[in-house]
PDB file of the backbone (N, CA, C, O) and the ligand in Angstrom, with CONECT records:
HET     ZN  A 101       1
ATOM      1  N   MET A   1    -202.153-128.167   0.742  1.00  0.00           N
ATOM      2  CA  MET A   1    -202.131-127.228  -0.358  1.00  0.00           C
ATOM      3  C   MET A   1    -202.947-127.825  -1.507  1.00  0.00           C
ATOM      4  O   MET A   1    -202.714-128.959  -1.925  1.00  0.00           O
ATOM      5  N   THR A   2    -203.880-127.067  -1.995  1.00  0.00           N
ATOM      6  CA  THR A   2    -204.708-127.518  -3.115  1.00  0.00           C
ATOM      7  C   THR A   2    -203.962-127.257  -4.422  1.00  0.00           C
ATOM      8  O   THR A   2    -203.535-126.133  -4.685  1.00  0.00           O
ATOM      9  N   PRO A   3    -203.808-128.283  -5.228  1.00  0.00           N
ATOM     10  CA  PRO A   3    -203.065-128.083  -6.477  1.00  0.00           C
ATOM     11  C   PRO A   3    -203.911-127.387  -7.533  1.00  0.00           C
ATOM     12  O   PRO A   3    -205.141-127.441  -7.512  1.00  0.00           O
ATOM     13  N   TYR A   4    -203.230-126.748  -8.436  1.00  0.00           N
ATOM     14  CA  TYR A   4    -203.852-126.226  -9.650  1.00  0.00           C
ATOM     15  C   TYR A   4    -203.889-127.374 -10.660  1.00  0.00           C
ATOM     16  O   TYR A   4    -203.359-128.454 -10.396  1.00  0.00           O
ATOM     17  N   ASP A   5    -204.505-127.143 -11.800  1.00  0.00           N
ATOM     18  CA  ASP A   5    -204.402-128.136 -12.864  1.00  0.00           C
ATOM     19  C   ASP A   5    -203.313-127.699 -13.844  1.00  0.00           C
ATOM     20  O   ASP A   5    -202.687-126.655 -13.664  1.00  0.00           O
ATOM     21  N   GLY A   6    -203.100-128.490 -14.854  1.00  0.00           N
ATOM     22  CA  GLY A   6    -202.012-128.233 -15.796  1.00  0.00           C
ATOM     23  C   GLY A   6    -202.132-126.936 -16.561  1.00  0.00           C
ATOM     24  O   GLY A   6    -201.153-126.452 -17.128  1.00  0.00           O
ATOM     25  N   ASN A   7    -203.324-126.369 -16.580  1.00  0.00           N
ATOM     26  CA  ASN A   7    -203.489-125.087 -17.267  1.00  0.00           C
ATOM     27  C   ASN A   7    -202.704-123.970 -16.580  1.00  0.00           C
ATOM     28  O   ASN A   7    -202.422-122.940 -17.192  1.00  0.00           O
ATOM     29  N   ALA A   8    -202.353-124.174 -15.313  1.00  0.00           N
ATOM     30  CA  ALA A   8    -201.604-123.160 -14.569  1.00  0.00           C
ATOM     31  C   ALA A   8    -200.198-122.953 -15.128  1.00  0.00           C
ATOM     32  O   ALA A   8    -199.600-121.894 -14.934  1.00  0.00           O
ATOM     33  N   ILE A   9    -199.672-123.959 -15.820  1.00  0.00           N
ATOM     34  CA  ILE A   9    -198.331-123.827 -16.390  1.00  0.00           C
ATOM     35  C   ILE A   9    -198.378-123.806 -17.919  1.00  0.00           C
ATOM     36  O   ILE A   9    -197.362-124.018 -18.582  1.00  0.00           O
ATOM     37  N   ALA A  10    -199.557-123.550 -18.468  1.00  0.00           N
ATOM     38  CA  ALA A  10    -199.728-123.544 -19.931  1.00  0.00           C
ATOM     39  C   ALA A  10    -198.804-122.533 -20.599  1.00  0.00           C
ATOM     40  O   ALA A  10    -198.190-122.836 -21.622  1.00  0.00           O
ATOM     41  N   GLY A  11    -198.703-121.353 -20.039  1.00  0.00           N
ATOM     42  CA  GLY A  11    -197.881-120.305 -20.646  1.00  0.00           C
ATOM     43  C   GLY A  11    -196.401-120.665 -20.659  1.00  0.00           C
ATOM     44  O   GLY A  11    -195.714-120.469 -21.661  1.00  0.00           O
ATOM     45  N   VAL A  12    -195.920-121.188 -19.548  1.00  0.00           N
ATOM     46  CA  VAL A  12    -194.511-121.590 -19.465  1.00  0.00           C
ATOM     47  C   VAL A  12    -194.220-122.730 -20.430  1.00  0.00           C
ATOM     48  O   VAL A  12    -193.207-122.721 -21.129  1.00  0.00           O
ATOM     49  N   LEU A  13    -195.117-123.711 -20.465  1.00  0.00           N
ATOM     50  CA  LEU A  13    -194.907-124.838 -21.384  1.00  0.00           C
ATOM     51  C   LEU A  13    -194.923-124.376 -22.835  1.00  0.00           C
ATOM     52  O   LEU A  13    -194.177-124.898 -23.664  1.00  0.00           O
ATOM     53  N   GLU A  14    -195.767-123.403 -23.143  1.00  0.00           N
ATOM     54  CA  GLU A  14    -195.807-122.896 -24.515  1.00  0.00           C
ATOM     55  C   GLU A  14    -194.503-122.173 -24.858  1.00  0.00           C
ATOM     56  O   GLU A  14    -194.018-122.256 -25.986  1.00  0.00           O
ATOM     57  N   GLU A  15    -193.942-121.465 -23.878  1.00  0.00           N
ATOM     58  CA  GLU A  15    -192.646-120.818 -24.118  1.00  0.00           C
ATOM     59  C   GLU A  15    -191.554-121.852 -24.370  1.00  0.00           C
ATOM     60  O   GLU A  15    -190.703-121.662 -25.239  1.00  0.00           O
ATOM     61  N   VAL A  16    -191.578-122.946 -23.607  1.00  0.00           N
ATOM     62  CA  VAL A  16    -190.537-123.969 -23.708  1.00  0.00           C
ATOM     63  C   VAL A  16    -190.676-124.790 -24.985  1.00  0.00           C
ATOM     64  O   VAL A  16    -189.695-125.021 -25.693  1.00  0.00           O
ATOM     65  N   PHE A  17    -191.910-125.234 -25.277  1.00  0.00           N
ATOM     66  CA  PHE A  17    -192.116-126.152 -26.396  1.00  0.00           C
ATOM     67  C   PHE A  17    -192.520-125.452 -27.695  1.00  0.00           C
ATOM     68  O   PHE A  17    -192.461-126.054 -28.767  1.00  0.00           O
ATOM     69  N   GLY A  18    -192.926-124.200 -27.605  1.00  0.00           N
ATOM     70  CA  GLY A  18    -193.269-123.458 -28.808  1.00  0.00           C
ATOM     71  C   GLY A  18    -194.709-123.598 -29.245  1.00  0.00           C
ATOM     72  O   GLY A  18    -195.108-123.028 -30.261  1.00  0.00           O
ATOM     73  N   HIS A  19    -195.497-124.349 -28.492  1.00  0.00           N
ATOM     74  CA  HIS A  19    -196.924-124.471 -28.784  1.00  0.00           C
ATOM     75  C   HIS A  19    -197.656-124.966 -27.535  1.00  0.00           C
ATOM     76  O   HIS A  19    -197.035-125.374 -26.553  1.00  0.00           O
ATOM     77  N   ASP A  20    -198.959-124.920 -27.594  1.00  0.00           N
ATOM     78  CA  ASP A  20    -199.785-125.331 -26.451  1.00  0.00           C
ATOM     79  C   ASP A  20    -199.565-126.807 -26.130  1.00  0.00           C
ATOM     80  O   ASP A  20    -199.699-127.669 -26.999  1.00  0.00           O
ATOM     81  N   MET A  21    -199.226-127.087 -24.874  1.00  0.00           N
ATOM     82  CA  MET A  21    -198.984-128.479 -24.456  1.00  0.00           C
ATOM     83  C   MET A  21    -200.085-129.014 -23.550  1.00  0.00           C
ATOM     84  O   MET A  21    -200.005-130.160 -23.107  1.00  0.00           O
ATOM     85  N   THR A  22    -201.106-128.217 -23.265  1.00  0.00           N
ATOM     86  CA  THR A  22    -202.113-128.684 -22.298  1.00  0.00           C
ATOM     87  C   THR A  22    -202.892-129.888 -22.803  1.00  0.00           C
ATOM     88  O   THR A  22    -203.406-130.656 -21.991  1.00  0.00           O
ATOM     89  N   ALA A  23    -202.998-130.080 -24.101  1.00  0.00           N
ATOM     90  CA  ALA A  23    -203.707-131.233 -24.656  1.00  0.00           C
ATOM     91  C   ALA A  23    -202.762-132.374 -25.029  1.00  0.00           C
ATOM     92  O   ALA A  23    -203.175-133.357 -25.646  1.00  0.00           O
ATOM     93  N   ALA A  24    -201.493-132.235 -24.650  1.00  0.00           N
ATOM     94  CA  ALA A  24    -200.519-133.289 -24.965  1.00  0.00           C
ATOM     95  C   ALA A  24    -200.810-134.550 -24.158  1.00  0.00           C
ATOM     96  O   ALA A  24    -201.086-134.479 -22.961  1.00  0.00           O
ATOM     97  N   ASP A  25    -200.746-135.693 -24.815  1.00  0.00           N
ATOM     98  CA  ASP A  25    -200.918-136.976 -24.129  1.00  0.00           C
ATOM     99  C   ASP A  25    -199.702-137.246 -23.259  1.00  0.00           C
ATOM    100  O   ASP A  25    -198.567-136.999 -23.666  1.00  0.00           O
ATOM    101  N   CYS A  26    -199.949-137.760 -22.046  1.00  0.00           N
ATOM    102  CA  CYS A  26    -198.832-138.080 -21.168  1.00  0.00           C
ATOM    103  C   CYS A  26    -199.120-139.362 -20.392  1.00  0.00           C
ATOM    104  O   CYS A  26    -200.271-139.738 -20.171  1.00  0.00           O
ATOM    105  N   VAL A  27    -198.040-140.014 -19.988  1.00  0.00           N
ATOM    106  CA  VAL A  27    -198.141-141.243 -19.200  1.00  0.00           C
ATOM    107  C   VAL A  27    -197.179-141.129 -18.025  1.00  0.00           C
ATOM    108  O   VAL A  27    -196.011-140.781 -18.194  1.00  0.00           O
ATOM    109  N   CYS A  28    -197.685-141.426 -16.840  1.00  0.00           N
ATOM    110  CA  CYS A  28    -196.860-141.405 -15.636  1.00  0.00           C
ATOM    111  C   CYS A  28    -195.880-142.580 -15.678  1.00  0.00           C
ATOM    112  O   CYS A  28    -196.276-143.720 -15.922  1.00  0.00           O
ATOM    113  N   ALA A  29    -194.604-142.291 -15.439  1.00  0.00           N
ATOM    114  CA  ALA A  29    -193.582-143.339 -15.464  1.00  0.00           C
ATOM    115  C   ALA A  29    -193.696-144.275 -14.273  1.00  0.00           C
ATOM    116  O   ALA A  29    -193.171-145.388 -14.307  1.00  0.00           O
ATOM    117  N   GLU A  30    -194.367-143.842 -13.230  1.00  0.00           N
ATOM    118  CA  GLU A  30    -194.452-144.655 -12.009  1.00  0.00           C
ATOM    119  C   GLU A  30    -195.641-145.618 -12.034  1.00  0.00           C
ATOM    120  O   GLU A  30    -195.478-146.814 -11.788  1.00  0.00           O
ATOM    121  N   CYS A  31    -196.837-145.097 -12.330  1.00  0.00           N
ATOM    122  CA  CYS A  31    -198.042-145.936 -12.229  1.00  0.00           C
ATOM    123  C   CYS A  31    -198.700-146.218 -13.577  1.00  0.00           C
ATOM    124  O   CYS A  31    -199.591-147.063 -13.667  1.00  0.00           O
ATOM    125  N   GLY A  32    -198.268-145.516 -14.623  1.00  0.00           N
ATOM    126  CA  GLY A  32    -198.821-145.762 -15.944  1.00  0.00           C
ATOM    127  C   GLY A  32    -200.114-145.031 -16.243  1.00  0.00           C
ATOM    128  O   GLY A  32    -200.723-145.263 -17.287  1.00  0.00           O
ATOM    129  N   ARG A  33    -200.555-144.142 -15.337  1.00  0.00           N
ATOM    130  CA  ARG A  33    -201.779-143.380 -15.602  1.00  0.00           C
ATOM    131  C   ARG A  33    -201.605-142.580 -16.890  1.00  0.00           C
ATOM    132  O   ARG A  33    -200.566-141.960 -17.116  1.00  0.00           O
ATOM    133  N   THR A  34    -202.630-142.605 -17.722  1.00  0.00           N
ATOM    134  CA  THR A  34    -202.600-141.830 -18.955  1.00  0.00           C
ATOM    135  C   THR A  34    -203.546-140.651 -18.831  1.00  0.00           C
ATOM    136  O   THR A  34    -204.503-140.687 -18.057  1.00  0.00           O
ATOM    137  N   GLY A  35    -203.275-139.616 -19.590  1.00  0.00           N
ATOM    138  CA  GLY A  35    -204.125-138.432 -19.567  1.00  0.00           C
ATOM    139  C   GLY A  35    -203.510-137.353 -20.424  1.00  0.00           C
ATOM    140  O   GLY A  35    -202.686-137.619 -21.299  1.00  0.00           O
ATOM    141  N   VAL A  36    -203.924-136.133 -20.158  1.00  0.00           N
ATOM    142  CA  VAL A  36    -203.347-134.985 -20.847  1.00  0.00           C
ATOM    143  C   VAL A  36    -202.738-134.052 -19.807  1.00  0.00           C
ATOM    144  O   VAL A  36    -203.096-134.097 -18.630  1.00  0.00           O
ATOM    145  N   VAL A  37    -201.836-133.227 -20.247  1.00  0.00           N
ATOM    146  CA  VAL A  37    -201.096-132.348 -19.339  1.00  0.00           C
ATOM    147  C   VAL A  37    -202.041-131.445 -18.528  1.00  0.00           C
ATOM    148  O   VAL A  37    -201.742-131.124 -17.378  1.00  0.00           O
ATOM    149  N   ALA A  38    -203.147-131.043 -19.098  1.00  0.00           N
ATOM    150  CA  ALA A  38    -204.087-130.170 -18.380  1.00  0.00           C
ATOM    151  C   ALA A  38    -204.650-130.828 -17.128  1.00  0.00           C
ATOM    152  O   ALA A  38    -205.161-130.133 -16.250  1.00  0.00           O
ATOM    153  N   GLU A  39    -204.571-132.154 -17.025  1.00  0.00           N
ATOM    154  CA  GLU A  39    -205.158-132.875 -15.889  1.00  0.00           C
ATOM    155  C   GLU A  39    -204.197-133.095 -14.725  1.00  0.00           C
ATOM    156  O   GLU A  39    -204.630-133.512 -13.651  1.00  0.00           O
ATOM    157  N   VAL A  40    -202.917-132.829 -14.906  1.00  0.00           N
ATOM    158  CA  VAL A  40    -201.958-133.110 -13.836  1.00  0.00           C
ATOM    159  C   VAL A  40    -202.171-132.130 -12.681  1.00  0.00           C
ATOM    160  O   VAL A  40    -202.789-131.079 -12.850  1.00  0.00           O
ATOM    161  N   ALA A  41    -201.651-132.489 -11.511  1.00  0.00           N
ATOM    162  CA  ALA A  41    -201.742-131.622 -10.332  1.00  0.00           C
ATOM    163  C   ALA A  41    -200.512-130.733 -10.280  1.00  0.00           C
ATOM    164  O   ALA A  41    -199.389-131.234 -10.234  1.00  0.00           O
ATOM    165  N   VAL A  42    -200.707-129.427 -10.288  1.00  0.00           N
ATOM    166  CA  VAL A  42    -199.592-128.484 -10.342  1.00  0.00           C
ATOM    167  C   VAL A  42    -199.498-127.707  -9.031  1.00  0.00           C
ATOM    168  O   VAL A  42    -200.492-127.195  -8.517  1.00  0.00           O
ATOM    169  N   TYR A  43    -198.288-127.636  -8.511  1.00  0.00           N
ATOM    170  CA  TYR A  43    -198.009-126.891  -7.281  1.00  0.00           C
ATOM    171  C   TYR A  43    -197.076-125.746  -7.620  1.00  0.00           C
ATOM    172  O   TYR A  43    -196.002-125.943  -8.188  1.00  0.00           O
ATOM    173  N   LEU A  44    -197.508-124.544  -7.262  1.00  0.00           N
ATOM    174  CA  LEU A  44    -196.724-123.344  -7.527  1.00  0.00           C
ATOM    175  C   LEU A  44    -196.260-122.770  -6.196  1.00  0.00           C
ATOM    176  O   LEU A  44    -196.709-123.213  -5.139  1.00  0.00           O
ATOM    177  N   GLY A  45    -195.388-121.812  -6.237  1.00  0.00           N
ATOM    178  CA  GLY A  45    -195.025-121.097  -5.030  1.00  0.00           C
ATOM    179  C   GLY A  45    -193.653-121.441  -4.496  1.00  0.00           C
ATOM    180  O   GLY A  45    -193.128-120.708  -3.658  1.00  0.00           O
ATOM    181  N   GLY A  46    -193.053-122.527  -4.951  1.00  0.00           N
ATOM    182  CA  GLY A  46    -191.680-122.833  -4.568  1.00  0.00           C
ATOM    183  C   GLY A  46    -190.736-122.106  -5.499  1.00  0.00           C
ATOM    184  O   GLY A  46    -191.111-121.106  -6.112  1.00  0.00           O
ATOM    185  N   PRO A  47    -189.548-122.585  -5.608  1.00  0.00           N
ATOM    186  CA  PRO A  47    -188.617-121.972  -6.557  1.00  0.00           C
ATOM    187  C   PRO A  47    -189.001-122.234  -8.010  1.00  0.00           C
ATOM    188  O   PRO A  47    -188.417-121.656  -8.927  1.00  0.00           O
ATOM    189  N   GLY A  48    -189.982-123.104  -8.214  1.00  0.00           N
ATOM    190  CA  GLY A  48    -190.448-123.405  -9.559  1.00  0.00           C
ATOM    191  C   GLY A  48    -191.814-124.047  -9.480  1.00  0.00           C
ATOM    192  O   GLY A  48    -192.466-124.022  -8.436  1.00  0.00           O
ATOM    193  N   ALA A  49    -192.244-124.621 -10.587  1.00  0.00           N
ATOM    194  CA  ALA A  49    -193.521-125.325 -10.639  1.00  0.00           C
ATOM    195  C   ALA A  49    -193.254-126.830 -10.647  1.00  0.00           C
ATOM    196  O   ALA A  49    -192.327-127.312 -11.297  1.00  0.00           O
ATOM    197  N   VAL A  50    -194.090-127.553  -9.910  1.00  0.00           N
ATOM    198  CA  VAL A  50    -193.984-129.011  -9.850  1.00  0.00           C
ATOM    199  C   VAL A  50    -195.327-129.586 -10.266  1.00  0.00           C
ATOM    200  O   VAL A  50    -196.371-129.169  -9.765  1.00  0.00           O
ATOM    201  N   ALA A  51    -195.300-130.541 -11.180  1.00  0.00           N
ATOM    202  CA  ALA A  51    -196.514-131.242 -11.580  1.00  0.00           C
ATOM    203  C   ALA A  51    -196.423-132.686 -11.107  1.00  0.00           C
ATOM    204  O   ALA A  51    -195.421-133.370 -11.314  1.00  0.00           O
ATOM    205  N   ARG A  52    -197.505-133.128 -10.463  1.00  0.00           N
ATOM    206  CA  ARG A  52    -197.524-134.490  -9.919  1.00  0.00           C
ATOM    207  C   ARG A  52    -198.671-135.282 -10.517  1.00  0.00           C
ATOM    208  O   ARG A  52    -199.675-134.717 -10.952  1.00  0.00           O
ATOM    209  N   CYS A  53    -198.509-136.585 -10.532  1.00  0.00           N
ATOM    210  CA  CYS A  53    -199.541-137.503 -10.982  1.00  0.00           C
ATOM    211  C   CYS A  53    -200.691-137.489  -9.971  1.00  0.00           C
ATOM    212  O   CYS A  53    -200.465-137.510  -8.761  1.00  0.00           O
ATOM    213  N   ARG A  54    -201.914-137.454 -10.475  1.00  0.00           N
ATOM    214  CA  ARG A  54    -203.066-137.442  -9.569  1.00  0.00           C
ATOM    215  C   ARG A  54    -203.371-138.829  -9.000  1.00  0.00           C
ATOM    216  O   ARG A  54    -204.164-138.950  -8.066  1.00  0.00           O
ATOM    217  N   SER A  55    -202.762-139.858  -9.542  1.00  0.00           N
ATOM    218  CA  SER A  55    -202.990-141.211  -9.026  1.00  0.00           C
ATOM    219  C   SER A  55    -201.972-141.606  -7.966  1.00  0.00           C
ATOM    220  O   SER A  55    -202.344-142.092  -6.899  1.00  0.00           O
ATOM    221  N   CYS A  56    -200.681-141.399  -8.255  1.00  0.00           N
ATOM    222  CA  CYS A  56    -199.644-141.922  -7.354  1.00  0.00           C
ATOM    223  C   CYS A  56    -198.756-140.836  -6.759  1.00  0.00           C
ATOM    224  O   CYS A  56    -197.860-141.144  -5.973  1.00  0.00           O
ATOM    225  N   ASP A  57    -198.980-139.576  -7.112  1.00  0.00           N
ATOM    226  CA  ASP A  57    -198.228-138.433  -6.580  1.00  0.00           C
ATOM    227  C   ASP A  57    -196.788-138.360  -7.104  1.00  0.00           C
ATOM    228  O   ASP A  57    -195.995-137.558  -6.609  1.00  0.00           O
ATOM    229  N   ASN A  58    -196.449-139.172  -8.080  1.00  0.00           N
ATOM    230  CA  ASN A  58    -195.115-139.113  -8.692  1.00  0.00           C
ATOM    231  C   ASN A  58    -194.863-137.715  -9.260  1.00  0.00           C
ATOM    232  O   ASN A  58    -195.765-137.109  -9.840  1.00  0.00           O
ATOM    233  N   VAL A  59    -193.662-137.210  -9.099  1.00  0.00           N
ATOM    234  CA  VAL A  59    -193.292-135.931  -9.712  1.00  0.00           C
ATOM    235  C   VAL A  59    -193.118-136.162 -11.210  1.00  0.00           C
ATOM    236  O   VAL A  59    -192.222-136.889 -11.638  1.00  0.00           O
ATOM    237  N   LEU A  60    -193.984-135.536 -11.997  1.00  0.00           N
ATOM    238  CA  LEU A  60    -193.966-135.708 -13.445  1.00  0.00           C
ATOM    239  C   LEU A  60    -193.022-134.730 -14.116  1.00  0.00           C
ATOM    240  O   LEU A  60    -192.250-135.098 -15.002  1.00  0.00           O
ATOM    241  N   LEU A  61    -193.093-133.485 -13.686  1.00  0.00           N
ATOM    242  CA  LEU A  61    -192.201-132.485 -14.266  1.00  0.00           C
ATOM    243  C   LEU A  61    -191.916-131.380 -13.263  1.00  0.00           C
ATOM    244  O   LEU A  61    -192.720-131.091 -12.377  1.00  0.00           O
ATOM    245  N   VAL A  62    -190.756-130.777 -13.429  1.00  0.00           N
ATOM    246  CA  VAL A  62    -190.338-129.639 -12.618  1.00  0.00           C
ATOM    247  C   VAL A  62    -189.826-128.579 -13.580  1.00  0.00           C
ATOM    248  O   VAL A  62    -189.024-128.861 -14.470  1.00  0.00           O
ATOM    249  N   ILE A  63    -190.301-127.365 -13.387  1.00  0.00           N
ATOM    250  CA  ILE A  63    -189.844-126.251 -14.217  1.00  0.00           C
ATOM    251  C   ILE A  63    -189.338-125.150 -13.303  1.00  0.00           C
ATOM    252  O   ILE A  63    -190.053-124.680 -12.418  1.00  0.00           O
ATOM    253  N   THR A  64    -188.111-124.751 -13.524  1.00  0.00           N
ATOM    254  CA  THR A  64    -187.554-123.616 -12.807  1.00  0.00           C
ATOM    255  C   THR A  64    -186.996-122.630 -13.820  1.00  0.00           C
ATOM    256  O   THR A  64    -186.658-122.994 -14.947  1.00  0.00           O
ATOM    257  N   GLU A  65    -186.907-121.382 -13.399  1.00  0.00           N
ATOM    258  CA  GLU A  65    -186.359-120.345 -14.276  1.00  0.00           C
ATOM    259  C   GLU A  65    -185.219-119.666 -13.557  1.00  0.00           C
ATOM    260  O   GLU A  65    -185.323-119.310 -12.383  1.00  0.00           O
ATOM    261  N   ARG A  66    -184.136-119.492 -14.275  1.00  0.00           N
ATOM    262  CA  ARG A  66    -182.979-118.796 -13.720  1.00  0.00           C
ATOM    263  C   ARG A  66    -182.310-118.036 -14.846  1.00  0.00           C
ATOM    264  O   ARG A  66    -182.013-118.583 -15.909  1.00  0.00           O
ATOM    265  N   ARG A  67    -182.082-116.770 -14.584  1.00  0.00           N
ATOM    266  CA  ARG A  67    -181.414-115.906 -15.564  1.00  0.00           C
ATOM    267  C   ARG A  67    -182.043-116.003 -16.941  1.00  0.00           C
ATOM    268  O   ARG A  67    -181.363-116.159 -17.955  1.00  0.00           O
ATOM    269  N   ALA A  68    -183.378-115.905 -16.945  1.00  0.00           N
ATOM    270  CA  ALA A  68    -184.167-115.915 -18.186  1.00  0.00           C
ATOM    271  C   ALA A  68    -184.059-117.220 -18.968  1.00  0.00           C
ATOM    272  O   ALA A  68    -184.329-117.251 -20.169  1.00  0.00           O
ATOM    273  N   MET A  69    -183.667-118.295 -18.291  1.00  0.00           N
ATOM    274  CA  MET A  69    -183.623-119.614 -18.935  1.00  0.00           C
ATOM    275  C   MET A  69    -184.465-120.578 -18.105  1.00  0.00           C
ATOM    276  O   MET A  69    -184.464-120.528 -16.875  1.00  0.00           O
ATOM    277  N   TYR A  70    -185.172-121.444 -18.793  1.00  0.00           N
ATOM    278  CA  TYR A  70    -185.958-122.461 -18.108  1.00  0.00           C
ATOM    279  C   TYR A  70    -185.166-123.753 -18.014  1.00  0.00           C
ATOM    280  O   TYR A  70    -184.472-124.143 -18.953  1.00  0.00           O
ATOM    281  N   CYS A  71    -185.279-124.410 -16.871  1.00  0.00           N
ATOM    282  CA  CYS A  71    -184.747-125.756 -16.694  1.00  0.00           C
ATOM    283  C   CYS A  71    -185.962-126.660 -16.499  1.00  0.00           C
ATOM    284  O   CYS A  71    -186.730-126.469 -15.557  1.00  0.00           O
ATOM    285  N   VAL A  72    -186.140-127.632 -17.373  1.00  0.00           N
ATOM    286  CA  VAL A  72    -187.332-128.482 -17.361  1.00  0.00           C
ATOM    287  C   VAL A  72    -186.914-129.934 -17.181  1.00  0.00           C
ATOM    288  O   VAL A  72    -186.148-130.473 -17.980  1.00  0.00           O
ATOM    289  N   ASP A  73    -187.418-130.556 -16.138  1.00  0.00           N
ATOM    290  CA  ASP A  73    -187.176-131.977 -15.878  1.00  0.00           C
ATOM    291  C   ASP A  73    -188.467-132.733 -16.170  1.00  0.00           C
ATOM    292  O   ASP A  73    -189.471-132.549 -15.481  1.00  0.00           O
ATOM    293  N   LEU A  74    -188.438-133.571 -17.179  1.00  0.00           N
ATOM    294  CA  LEU A  74    -189.629-134.322 -17.601  1.00  0.00           C
ATOM    295  C   LEU A  74    -189.511-135.804 -17.284  1.00  0.00           C
ATOM    296  O   LEU A  74    -190.273-136.608 -17.822  1.00  0.00           O
ATOM    297  N   THR A  75    -188.587-136.179 -16.435  1.00  0.00           N
ATOM    298  CA  THR A  75    -188.290-137.596 -16.245  1.00  0.00           C
ATOM    299  C   THR A  75    -189.412-138.379 -15.570  1.00  0.00           C
ATOM    300  O   THR A  75    -189.371-139.609 -15.544  1.00  0.00           O
ATOM    301  N   GLY A  76    -190.406-137.694 -15.028  1.00  0.00           N
ATOM    302  CA  GLY A  76    -191.528-138.402 -14.411  1.00  0.00           C
ATOM    303  C   GLY A  76    -192.520-138.953 -15.421  1.00  0.00           C
ATOM    304  O   GLY A  76    -193.394-139.744 -15.068  1.00  0.00           O
ATOM    305  N   PHE A  77    -192.391-138.545 -16.660  1.00  0.00           N
ATOM    306  CA  PHE A  77    -193.245-139.072 -17.726  1.00  0.00           C
ATOM    307  C   PHE A  77    -192.524-140.240 -18.402  1.00  0.00           C
ATOM    308  O   PHE A  77    -191.313-140.188 -18.617  1.00  0.00           O
ATOM    309  N   SER A  78    -193.268-141.284 -18.731  1.00  0.00           N
ATOM    310  CA  SER A  78    -192.708-142.316 -19.619  1.00  0.00           C
ATOM    311  C   SER A  78    -193.055-142.002 -21.049  1.00  0.00           C
ATOM    312  O   SER A  78    -192.468-142.557 -21.977  1.00  0.00           O
ATOM    313  N   HIS A  79    -194.022-141.101 -21.232  1.00  0.00           N
ATOM    314  CA  HIS A  79    -194.462-140.725 -22.579  1.00  0.00           C
ATOM    315  C   HIS A  79    -195.039-139.314 -22.511  1.00  0.00           C
ATOM    316  O   HIS A  79    -195.807-138.999 -21.602  1.00  0.00           O
ATOM    317  N   LEU A  80    -194.675-138.477 -23.457  1.00  0.00           N
ATOM    318  CA  LEU A  80    -195.236-137.141 -23.582  1.00  0.00           C
ATOM    319  C   LEU A  80    -195.260-136.814 -25.063  1.00  0.00           C
ATOM    320  O   LEU A  80    -194.210-136.675 -25.691  1.00  0.00           O
ATOM    321  N   ALA A  81    -196.455-136.690 -25.624  1.00  0.00           N
ATOM    322  CA  ALA A  81    -196.580-136.462 -27.057  1.00  0.00           C
ATOM    323  C   ALA A  81    -197.399-135.222 -27.311  1.00  0.00           C
ATOM    324  O   ALA A  81    -198.439-135.017 -26.684  1.00  0.00           O
ATOM    325  N   THR A  82    -196.945-134.404 -28.215  1.00  0.00           N
ATOM    326  CA  THR A  82    -197.671-133.190 -28.549  1.00  0.00           C
ATOM    327  C   THR A  82    -198.961-133.541 -29.296  1.00  0.00           C
ATOM    328  O   THR A  82    -199.007-134.529 -30.029  1.00  0.00           O
ATOM    329  N   PRO A  83    -199.997-132.738 -29.110  1.00  0.00           N
ATOM    330  CA  PRO A  83    -201.271-133.032 -29.765  1.00  0.00           C
ATOM    331  C   PRO A  83    -201.190-132.861 -31.275  1.00  0.00           C
ATOM    332  O   PRO A  83    -202.181-133.071 -31.974  1.00  0.00           O
TER     333      PRO A  83
HETATM  334 ZN    ZN A 101    -198.649-142.014 -11.402  1.00  0.00          ZN2+
END
C-alpha cells in the first residue's frame, strides 16, 4: 500500500488542534527523525488514519472518529510543536 503524506490528514488535524498542523515540527520517539507533519507516511482506509515514520516505520499517530468525537494517539512522537 502506497502511503499518502501528512497533507492527507490536514483537515482532521486542523479540527483537532484548531489550526494547520502540517508545518508542525515533529520528532519520532523511536529513531529521532525530525521533520514536519506533512512529511510523515499516512495510511487511510482502516477504522482510522495511521501516520508512520518514514525512517523506522514507527506509528507516530493514530486518529479515529466515533460518535462525532476524535480519539488521537500521539505517543509515537517525542516532540510535536505547532508552527
Ligand atoms: Zn522513526
